[in-house]
C-alpha positions as CSV (number, residue, x, y, z in Angstrom):
1,M,-47.2,133.3,63.6
2,A,-50.8,133.5,65.7
3,A,-53.7,132.2,64.5
4,A,-55.3,135.6,64.5
5,D,-52.4,137.0,62.3
6,R,-52.6,134.7,59.8
7,P,-54.5,135.7,56.6
8,S,-57.9,134.2,55.8
9,F,-58.9,132.4,52.4
10,P,-62.3,131.9,50.8
11,A,-63.5,128.5,51.6
12,S,-62.4,125.8,49.4
13,S,-62.6,121.7,49.2
14,S,-59.2,121.9,50.1
15,A,-59.1,119.7,53.2
16,A,-55.9,119.0,55.6
17,A,-57.3,117.8,58.3
18,G,-56.7,114.1,56.9
19,R,-53.1,114.6,56.2
20,P,-50.9,112.8,58.9
21,E,-48.7,115.3,61.4
22,G,-44.9,115.8,61.0
23,S,-43.9,112.6,62.3
24,G,-40.4,112.1,61.0
25,E,-41.8,109.0,58.7
26,A,-40.5,109.2,55.2
27,E,-42.3,110.7,52.9
28,R,-44.5,108.3,50.3
29,P,-42.4,108.3,47.0
30,S,-45.8,109.4,45.4
31,A,-45.8,112.8,47.2
32,H,-46.2,115.8,45.4
33,M,-43.4,118.0,45.9
34,A,-44.2,121.5,44.6
35,A,-41.3,124.1,43.8
36,L,-42.8,127.9,44.9
37,I,-40.7,131.1,44.1
38,L,-42.5,134.0,45.7
39,A,-41.8,137.2,43.1
40,R,-44.3,140.0,43.8
41,G,-44.2,143.1,41.9
42,G,-43.4,145.5,44.4
43,S,-39.8,146.1,45.4
44,K,-38.6,149.3,47.7
45,G,-35.3,148.5,46.5
46,I,-34.8,147.6,42.8
47,P,-38.1,147.9,40.9
48,L,-39.3,144.6,39.3
49,K,-36.1,143.0,40.8
50,N,-37.4,139.8,40.5
51,I,-37.3,139.8,36.5
52,K,-34.6,142.3,35.9
53,L,-31.9,140.9,33.6
54,L,-28.7,139.1,35.8
55,A,-26.2,138.2,33.3
56,G,-28.5,138.4,30.3
57,V,-31.3,136.5,32.2
58,P,-34.0,137.5,34.1
59,L,-33.4,136.9,38.1
60,I,-35.9,134.8,38.3
61,G,-35.1,132.2,35.4
62,W,-31.8,131.3,37.4
63,V,-33.4,129.5,40.0
64,L,-36.7,128.5,37.8
65,R,-33.9,126.6,35.2
66,A,-32.5,124.7,38.5
67,A,-35.9,123.7,39.5
68,L,-36.8,122.4,36.2
69,D,-33.9,120.6,35.5
70,A,-33.7,118.7,38.9
71,G,-36.2,116.8,37.9
72,V,-37.6,116.0,41.4
73,F,-40.7,118.2,41.6
74,Q,-44.2,117.4,40.2
75,S,-44.7,120.9,39.7
76,V,-43.0,124.6,39.5
77,W,-44.7,127.3,40.6
78,V,-44.5,131.4,40.7
79,S,-46.6,133.1,43.1
80,T,-47.1,136.6,41.7
81,D,-49.5,139.3,41.5
82,H,-47.8,141.3,38.4
83,D,-48.3,140.2,35.0
84,E,-44.9,141.2,33.5
85,I,-43.4,138.1,36.4
86,E,-46.0,136.0,34.8
87,K,-45.0,136.3,31.4
88,V,-41.8,135.6,32.4
89,A,-42.6,132.7,34.5
90,K,-44.5,131.2,31.8
91,Q,-41.7,131.7,29.2
92,F,-39.4,129.4,31.4
93,G,-42.1,126.7,31.9
94,A,-43.0,127.4,35.2
95,Q,-47.0,127.4,36.1
96,V,-48.1,130.7,37.8
97,H,-50.5,131.3,41.0
98,R,-51.7,134.8,41.1
99,R,-51.7,135.5,44.4
100,S,-54.2,138.0,46.1
101,S,-53.5,141.4,47.2
102,E,-53.7,140.6,51.1
103,V,-50.4,138.3,50.6
104,S,-48.8,141.0,48.4
105,K,-48.2,143.7,50.7
106,D,-45.1,145.0,52.1
107,S,-46.0,143.4,55.4
108,S,-46.8,140.4,54.2
109,T,-44.6,137.0,54.8
110,S,-43.3,134.3,52.7
111,L,-45.4,132.0,55.0
112,D,-48.4,134.1,54.2
113,A,-47.9,133.5,50.4
114,I,-47.2,129.7,51.0
115,M,-50.2,129.1,53.0
116,E,-52.8,130.9,50.1
117,F,-50.9,128.8,47.5
118,L,-51.5,125.4,49.6
119,H,-55.1,126.6,50.0
120,Y,-55.4,126.5,46.3
121,H,-53.6,123.4,46.0
122,D,-54.6,120.7,47.9
123,E,-52.8,118.3,45.6
124,V,-49.1,119.9,47.6
125,D,-47.4,117.6,50.1
126,V,-44.2,119.0,50.2
127,V,-43.1,122.6,49.4
128,G,-39.9,123.7,48.4
129,N,-40.3,127.6,48.7
130,I,-37.0,128.5,46.8
131,Q,-35.9,132.3,46.8
132,A,-35.9,134.3,43.5
133,T,-32.8,136.2,45.0
134,S,-30.6,132.8,44.9
135,P,-29.0,132.9,41.3
136,C,-26.1,130.5,41.7
137,L,-28.4,127.6,42.9
138,H,-27.8,124.4,41.0
139,P,-30.3,121.1,40.6
140,K,-28.0,118.9,42.5
141,D,-28.9,120.9,45.7
142,L,-32.4,120.2,45.0
143,I,-32.3,116.8,44.4
144,R,-30.3,116.2,47.3
145,V,-33.0,117.9,49.6
146,A,-35.8,116.5,47.7
147,K,-34.1,112.6,49.2
148,M,-33.9,114.2,52.6
149,I,-37.6,114.7,52.5
150,R,-38.6,111.6,50.7
151,E,-36.4,108.9,51.8
152,D,-34.7,110.1,55.2
153,G,-37.7,111.3,56.6
154,F,-37.3,115.2,57.4
155,D,-40.0,117.2,58.0
156,S,-38.0,120.4,57.0
157,V,-34.8,121.1,55.5
158,F,-33.5,124.6,55.1
159,S,-30.2,126.0,53.3
160,V,-27.3,127.1,55.4
161,V,-23.6,128.2,54.5
162,R,-20.6,127.8,56.4
163,R,-18.8,131.6,57.5
164,H,-15.3,131.8,59.6
165,Q,-16.7,135.3,61.1
166,F,-15.9,136.4,64.6
167,R,-18.8,138.3,66.5
168,W,-19.0,140.8,69.0
169,S,-21.5,142.2,71.3
170,E,-23.2,145.3,69.8
171,I,-23.0,148.6,72.2
172,K,-25.9,151.3,71.8
173,K,-25.2,154.9,71.6
174,G,-25.0,156.1,75.2
175,V,-24.3,153.1,77.3
176,C,-21.3,152.9,79.2
177,E,-20.3,149.1,78.1
178,V,-17.4,147.7,76.4
179,T,-17.8,145.2,73.8
180,K,-17.4,141.2,74.4
181,P,-16.4,138.5,72.3
182,Q,-19.1,136.1,70.9
183,N,-17.8,133.1,69.5
184,L,-14.2,133.3,70.3
185,N,-11.2,133.6,72.7
186,P,-9.2,136.7,71.8
187,A,-6.2,135.4,73.7
188,K,-6.4,132.3,71.4
189,R,-7.3,133.8,68.3
190,P,-8.1,130.8,65.9
191,R,-6.6,130.5,62.2
192,R,-9.1,130.1,59.6
193,Q,-8.1,126.6,58.9
194,D,-8.3,125.5,62.4
195,W,-11.5,126.5,63.0
196,D,-14.6,125.2,61.5
197,G,-16.7,128.6,61.4
198,E,-20.4,128.4,61.8
199,L,-23.2,127.9,59.9
200,Y,-25.8,130.6,59.0
201,E,-29.3,130.5,56.9
202,N,-28.8,131.8,53.7
203,G,-32.1,131.8,52.7
204,S,-31.5,130.1,49.3
205,F,-34.4,127.5,49.8
206,Y,-37.1,126.0,52.8
207,F,-38.9,122.9,52.2
208,A,-41.5,121.9,54.3
209,K,-44.3,119.1,54.0
210,R,-47.8,120.4,54.3
211,S,-48.7,119.1,57.8
212,L,-45.8,121.6,59.1
213,I,-47.4,124.4,57.1
214,D,-50.5,124.2,58.2
215,K,-49.3,124.7,61.5
216,G,-47.7,127.8,60.7
217,Y,-44.2,126.8,60.4
218,L,-41.5,126.5,57.6
219,Q,-38.8,124.8,60.1
220,G,-39.5,122.4,62.6
221,G,-41.0,118.9,63.2
222,K,-38.2,116.2,62.6
223,M,-35.9,119.1,61.0
224,A,-32.0,119.2,59.3
225,Y,-29.9,121.9,57.3
226,Y,-28.1,121.4,53.7
227,E,-25.0,123.1,53.6
228,M,-24.6,125.0,50.2
229,R,-21.1,125.9,48.7
230,A,-19.9,129.4,49.7
231,E,-19.6,130.1,46.2
232,H,-23.2,129.0,45.3
233,S,-24.6,131.3,48.3
234,V,-25.2,134.3,46.7
235,D,-28.2,136.3,47.8
236,I,-28.6,139.7,45.9
237,D,-31.0,141.2,48.5
238,V,-27.8,140.6,51.0
239,D,-24.4,140.1,50.4
240,I,-23.4,141.8,47.1
241,D,-24.7,144.7,44.8
242,W,-26.0,143.6,41.2
243,P,-22.7,143.9,39.1
244,I,-20.7,141.9,41.4
245,A,-23.8,139.4,41.3
246,E,-23.2,139.0,37.5
247,Q,-19.5,138.2,37.8
248,R,-20.4,135.7,40.5
249,V,-22.9,134.3,38.1
250,L,-21.3,133.9,35.2
251,R,-18.5,131.7,37.3
252,F,-20.4,129.8,39.5
253,G,-24.3,129.6,38.1
254,Y,-26.0,126.8,36.7
255,F,-26.3,126.9,32.7
256,G,-28.2,123.7,31.5
257,K,-28.4,120.3,31.6
258,E,-25.7,120.1,28.6
259,A,-22.3,120.7,29.3
260,L,-21.1,124.4,27.4
261,K,-18.4,124.1,24.7
262,E,-16.0,126.4,23.6
263,V,-17.4,128.8,20.6
264,K,-16.0,128.5,17.2
265,L,-18.2,130.8,15.3
266,L,-20.3,133.7,16.0
267,V,-23.0,134.6,13.1
268,C,-24.5,138.0,13.4
269,T,-27.1,139.6,12.0
270,I,-26.3,142.8,10.0
271,D,-29.2,145.1,10.4
272,G,-30.5,145.7,14.3
273,C,-27.1,143.8,15.6
274,L,-24.1,145.1,13.8
275,T,-25.7,148.3,12.8
276,T,-28.6,150.2,14.4
277,G,-31.1,149.1,11.8
278,H,-31.2,152.6,10.5
279,I,-30.4,153.4,7.0
280,Y,-29.7,157.0,5.6
281,M,-29.6,157.6,1.9
282,S,-27.4,160.0,0.3
283,E,-28.8,162.4,-2.7
284,D,-27.1,160.1,-5.3
285,G,-29.1,157.2,-3.6
286,K,-26.1,155.4,-1.9
287,E,-27.0,153.9,1.4
288,V,-25.2,155.0,5.0
289,L,-25.1,152.8,7.9
290,S,-24.2,153.2,11.6
291,Y,-22.5,151.2,13.8
292,D,-20.6,151.2,17.0
293,V,-16.6,150.8,17.1
294,R,-17.0,149.1,20.3
295,D,-18.8,146.6,18.0
296,A,-15.8,146.4,15.7
297,V,-13.5,146.3,18.6
298,G,-15.4,143.2,19.4
299,V,-15.7,141.5,16.5
300,Q,-11.7,141.8,16.3
301,L,-11.0,140.5,20.0
302,L,-13.3,137.4,19.2
303,Q,-11.2,136.6,15.8
304,Q,-7.8,137.2,17.4
305,R,-9.2,134.5,19.8
306,G,-9.7,132.1,17.2
307,V,-13.7,132.6,16.7
308,E,-14.9,133.0,13.4
309,V,-17.2,135.8,12.7
310,R,-19.6,136.0,10.0
311,L,-22.3,138.3,9.2
312,I,-25.9,137.5,7.7
313,S,-28.9,139.4,6.4
314,E,-32.1,139.2,4.6
315,R,-31.6,142.4,2.8
316,N,-29.5,142.9,-0.2
317,C,-26.9,145.5,1.7
318,S,-24.5,147.0,-0.3
319,P,-21.0,145.1,-0.8
320,K,-19.3,148.6,-0.7
321,T,-20.7,149.5,2.2
322,L,-19.6,146.1,4.1
323,S,-16.2,146.4,2.8
324,A,-15.9,149.8,4.3
325,M,-16.3,148.6,7.3
326,K,-13.3,146.5,7.1
327,L,-14.4,143.7,9.7
328,G,-12.8,141.0,7.5
329,C,-16.0,138.7,8.1
330,V,-17.8,136.5,5.2
331,A,-21.1,137.8,4.8
332,E,-24.1,136.5,3.0
333,V,-27.2,139.1,2.4
334,G,-30.5,138.4,0.8
335,V,-31.0,135.4,2.8
336,A,-34.7,134.7,2.9
337,H,-34.1,131.8,5.3
338,K,-31.1,132.1,7.6
339,L,-30.9,128.8,9.3
340,P,-30.0,126.6,5.8
341,V,-26.9,129.4,5.7
342,V,-25.8,129.0,9.2
343,E,-26.2,125.2,8.9
344,K,-24.1,125.0,5.7
345,W,-21.6,127.6,7.8
346,R,-21.5,125.1,10.6
347,T,-20.8,121.8,8.6
348,E,-17.9,123.6,6.4
349,L,-16.2,124.3,9.6
350,N,-17.0,120.9,11.0
351,L,-18.7,122.1,14.1
352,C,-21.3,121.0,16.5
353,W,-24.3,123.8,17.3
354,K,-23.1,123.3,20.5
355,E,-20.0,125.7,19.3
356,V,-22.3,128.1,17.4
357,A,-23.2,131.7,18.6
358,Y,-25.4,133.7,17.2
359,L,-26.9,137.2,17.8
360,G,-30.0,138.0,16.3
361,N,-33.1,140.5,16.7
362,E,-36.0,139.5,14.5
363,E,-38.5,137.3,14.4
364,S,-36.5,135.6,11.2
365,D,-33.7,134.8,14.0
366,V,-35.7,132.8,16.2
367,E,-34.7,129.1,14.4
368,C,-31.3,130.0,14.8
369,L,-31.4,131.4,18.2
370,K,-32.9,128.3,19.6
371,K,-30.2,125.9,17.9
372,A,-27.2,128.1,18.7
373,G,-25.1,126.7,21.5
374,M,-25.0,131.0,22.9
375,S,-27.1,133.1,21.7
376,A,-28.1,136.5,22.4
377,V,-30.5,139.5,21.6
378,P,-30.0,143.1,21.8
379,A,-31.8,144.9,24.4
380,D,-34.0,146.4,21.2
381,G,-34.4,142.9,19.6
382,C,-38.3,141.8,18.9
383,P,-40.0,140.0,21.5
384,A,-40.2,136.7,19.7
385,S,-36.0,137.1,19.6
386,Q,-35.8,137.6,23.0
387,K,-38.1,134.9,24.1
388,A,-36.0,132.1,22.2
389,T,-32.4,133.5,23.7
390,S,-30.6,132.7,26.8
391,Y,-28.9,136.1,26.8
392,I,-30.4,139.8,26.4
393,C,-28.0,142.4,26.2
394,K,-27.9,145.5,27.8
395,C,-26.8,147.3,24.7
396,N,-29.1,147.9,21.9
397,G,-28.5,146.8,18.4
398,G,-25.2,148.7,16.7
399,R,-24.6,150.4,20.1
400,G,-22.4,148.0,21.9
401,A,-24.2,144.7,21.6
402,I,-21.5,142.5,19.7
403,R,-19.0,143.7,22.1
404,E,-21.3,143.0,25.3
405,F,-21.6,139.4,23.9
406,A,-18.1,139.1,22.9
407,E,-17.3,139.8,26.5
408,H,-20.1,137.0,27.9
409,I,-18.6,134.8,25.3
410,F,-15.1,135.0,26.6
411,L,-16.4,134.9,30.6
412,L,-18.5,131.4,29.9
413,M,-15.2,130.3,27.9
414,E,-13.2,130.5,31.2
415,K,-15.8,128.4,32.5
416,V,-15.6,126.1,30.0
417,N,-11.7,126.1,30.3
418,A,-11.9,125.7,34.2
419,A,-14.2,122.5,33.8
420,G,-12.0,121.2,31.6
421,K,-8.6,121.6,33.9
422,K,-10.6,119.7,36.7
423,A,-11.7,117.1,34.6
């Protein structure tokens, strides 16, 4: 980028002049390495894509979880110009840099935004620019790259993926030419297993020292690539559409430091989860509740797979109404404090919290949502409950949320079983 094309920033006390040029020397252990996720609000493709739910988690949440759990960054930042993205970033534990309108245009580059960030953060020596659209990123990849910068002395490291794709020259319309092979001999076409393939940038991350970025580069100096596993190389902008991305994330994504365990108990709030939360009263004073047959099927599927399903409510629901649903679930109603009841059930079934799943929608559910190994909140759950959960359903309460959460549990259980077989 030419110097004249770079955005100008107000004068500050930040001084890069005293920093060493990229030399390939190992970065001092005390060097401040910052993870930086760029997430502006404008998106021509999917509105507010960076916080759109992917497998129940805001898209940006997947990479924030990986960056925070890697433990190699002195700070983790999101650079944004949007209030809602700022809110989500802080919920996940990241710090927020409010970027200027000058570097939030459609024509702005990542380098523009990174240089602005560094202008206001003189403490940062190395930037790990992580793309929000790479939800299958794992902490172990970031740990290895940090070592390459700190101990092996690289000035810049970027992610690549190996692909086995044959390339041919493009022929423009109206041009009388024939296509030619770019990376193969058609007469000796190799089998996949006999060819190493080629390395392509996958855009997952770019690490670079400040001294390099100050000169207008993200790649340069003593430079290296880091090869990611193909199954972890997912870029929603390029490779796949949203539904397929969700399946990939559920299978190959990073779900946290603690290993998942098989769910043995699902506790579900009645009002607002099993039902819509609406109560209809007949002339003779009897209450009528509305629930979705899909949710009843979800309960049955869980029970068939050996998962105990129990219901809980703050309200004194009518026993006859619950019985009429024919779900075959133990239920406790009129519960002012839900955590002790769920704790009692957990102990009774001799389970650890990692084996408990919880579906709730109110502030009274927050404690249980935080404790459970898996938790979910319907799309219309209150803000406090959504902040406390690990999965936000697409469906509203009483409109398929239980069935959706059941499917999510089944997918994660496949992940648990697959891990067990490998072990």
